C-alpha positions in Angstrom: 70.2 105.6 123.2 71.2 107.8 126.1 71.4 111.4 125.0 74.8 111.8 126.6 76.2 108.8 124.7 74.7 110.1 121.4 76.3 113.5 122.0 79.6 111.7 122.5 79.3 109.8 119.2 78.3 113.0 117.4 81.1 115.1 118.8 83.0 116.9 116.0 86.5 115.8 117.1 85.8 112.4 115.4 84.1 113.2 112.1 84.5 109.6 111.0 82.3 108.3 113.9 79.9 111.3 113.6 79.3 110.6 109.9 78.5 106.9 110.4 76.2 107.8 113.3 74.4 110.4 111.3 73.9 108.1 108.4 73.2 104.8 110.0 71.9 105.5 113.4 70.0 108.7 112.8 69.2 107.6 109.2 69.9 111.0 107.7 70.2 111.1 103.9 73.5 112.2 102.2 72.0 115.5 101.2 71.1 116.5 104.7 72.9 119.6 105.9 74.5 117.9 108.9 75.7 114.9 106.8 77.2 117.1 104.1 79.0 119.3 106.6 80.4 116.3 108.5 81.5 114.6 105.3 83.3 117.8 104.3 85.1 117.9 107.7 86.1 114.3 107.4 87.5 114.7 103.9 89.6 117.5 105.1 90.9 115.7 108.2 94.2 114.1 109.1 92.6 110.7 109.6 91.3 110.8 106.1 94.7 111.9 104.8 96.2 108.9 106.5 93.7 106.6 104.8 94.5 108.0 101.4 98.2 107.6 102.1 97.6 103.9 102.7 95.4 103.5 99.7 98.1 104.8 97.4 100.8 102.4 98.5 101.7 99.3 96.6 101.1 97.1 99.6 97.8 95.1 99.3 97.2 95.0 103.0 97.6 98.7 103.3 95.0 99.2 100.6 92.7 96.7 102.4 93.1 98.7 105.6 92.2 102.0 103.8 89.1 100.5 102.2 88.0 99.1 105.5 88.4 102.5 107.1 86.5 104.3 104.3 83.6 101.8 104.5 83.4 102.0 108.3 83.4 105.8 108.3 80.4 105.8 106.0 82.1 107.1 102.8 81.4 105.9 99.3 83.5 105.8 96.1 81.6 109.0 95.0 82.7 110.8 98.1 86.3 109.9 97.6 86.4 110.5 93.9 89.2 109.8 91.5 91.5 108.7 94.3 89.9 105.4 94.8 88.7 103.6 91.6 92.2 102.9 90.1 93.5 101.7 93.5 90.5 99.4 94.0 90.8 97.7 90.6 94.6 97.5 91.0 94.1 95.6 94.3 91.6 93.2 92.7 93.9 92.6 89.8 97.0 92.0 92.0 95.2 89.7 94.5 92.2 88.2 92.8 90.4 89.1 96.0 92.5 86.5 97.8 93.8 88.2 101.0 94.0 85.1 103.3 91.0 85.2 105.5 90.1 88.8 104.4 88.2 88.1 101.2 84.6 88.2 102.6 85.5 91.4 104.5 87.0 93.0 101.4 83.9 92.1 99.4 81.7 93.6 102.2 83.7 96.8 102.1 83.5 97.1 98.4 79.7 96.7 98.5 79.5 99.3 101.2 81.7 101.7 99.2 79.5 101.3 96.1 81.2 98.6 94.0 78.5 96.0 94.5 77.2 96.3 90.9 80.6 96.0 89.2 80.6 92.7 87.3 83.9 91.6 88.7 82.7 92.1 92.2 79.3 90.5 91.6 80.8 87.4 90.1 83.3 87.0 93.0 80.5 87.4 95.6 78.5 84.6 93.9 81.6 82.4 93.9 82.4 83.2 97.5 78.8 82.6 98.8 78.8 79.3 96.9 81.4 77.9 99.4 78.9 77.7 102.2 79.1 74.4 104.2 76.3 72.1 105.3 76.5 73.5 108.8 75.6 76.9 107.4 79.1 78.4 107.8 82.3 78.7 105.9 85.4 76.5 106.3 88.9 77.4 107.2 91.1 78.2 104.2 94.4 77.5 105.8 96.8 75.2 104.0 98.6 74.3 107.3 97.7 70.7 107.9 98.1 71.1 111.6 95.3 73.6 111.5 93.2 72.3 108.6 94.0 68.7 107.7 92.0 67.9 104.5 91.7 64.3 105.6 89.7 65.2 108.7 86.2 66.6 108.9 86.0 70.2 110.1 83.3 72.5 111.4 83.0 75.9 109.9 85.5 78.6 111.0 83.8 81.1 113.3 85.9 84.0 112.3 85.5 83.5 108.6 81.8 82.9 109.0 81.4 86.2 110.9 83.0 88.0 108.0 80.6 86.3 105.6 77.7 87.4 107.8 78.9 91.0 107.6 79.0 90.6 103.8 75.5 89.1 103.7 74.1 91.9 105.9 75.6 94.5 103.6 74.2 92.8 100.6 70.8 92.7 102.2 70.9 96.4 103.0 71.8 97.2 99.4 69.1 95.0 98.0 71.7 92.7 96.3 70.5 89.7 94.4 72.9 86.8 94.3 73.6 85.0 91.0 106.8 98.0 108.7 105.0 99.2 112.0 102.4 101.6 110.9 99.2 103.3 112.2 96.1 101.7 110.8 93.7 103.9 108.9 90.8 102.4 110.9 91.7 102.2 114.5 89.2 100.2 116.5 90.6 101.1 119.9 92.1 99.3 122.9 90.5 96.7 125.2 89.4 98.3 128.5 89.1 101.8 127.1 85.8 103.6 126.3 85.2 103.1 122.6 83.0 105.1 120.2 82.9 102.4 117.5 81.8 99.6 120.0 79.2 102.0 121.4 77.8 102.9 118.0 77.6 99.2 116.8 75.9 98.1 120.1 73.4 100.9 119.8 72.6 100.2 116.1 72.0 96.5 117.1 69.2 97.4 119.5 
């Protein structure tokens, strides 16, 4: 990676990007001085406070948004502490993991956050992966017959399959064995603007 780009990703004004870069691009362990300092900065930041606020609401999609943010930032349940476990299991209980097309991404985020060995999560992962189609992907779950007429053959849904690929990648990394208008906590950015997240992902893929 170009040194100027790396310096941009590691700038201290976005500790959420800096932490993920340190951990997954530079491969520094959690006990490294730079990682520990960055994590402390993130946990004291306004962006983290916004994520916690969403986590503590009664709205499933707000909790989903917060968990996505925490996972993308490189945090784990141990980093977040007592604020997260009750909210995670409350979300699972209230939704049964069924958040429209969001289930595989929710499962991926839970694995990334450190919930992959929880029995309820492991069992759901096995059930979810068992839905793979003959073409190697995963089918649309819409009940709208104009979109997903059960009487007609359908190829796998590209969007849903990508989410399952993210889940599969996270499982591989963890060594898993199968058996109203609001500001999102995780802001990807706007089309046409320079974007640290896109830059980081592209660099990690090289």
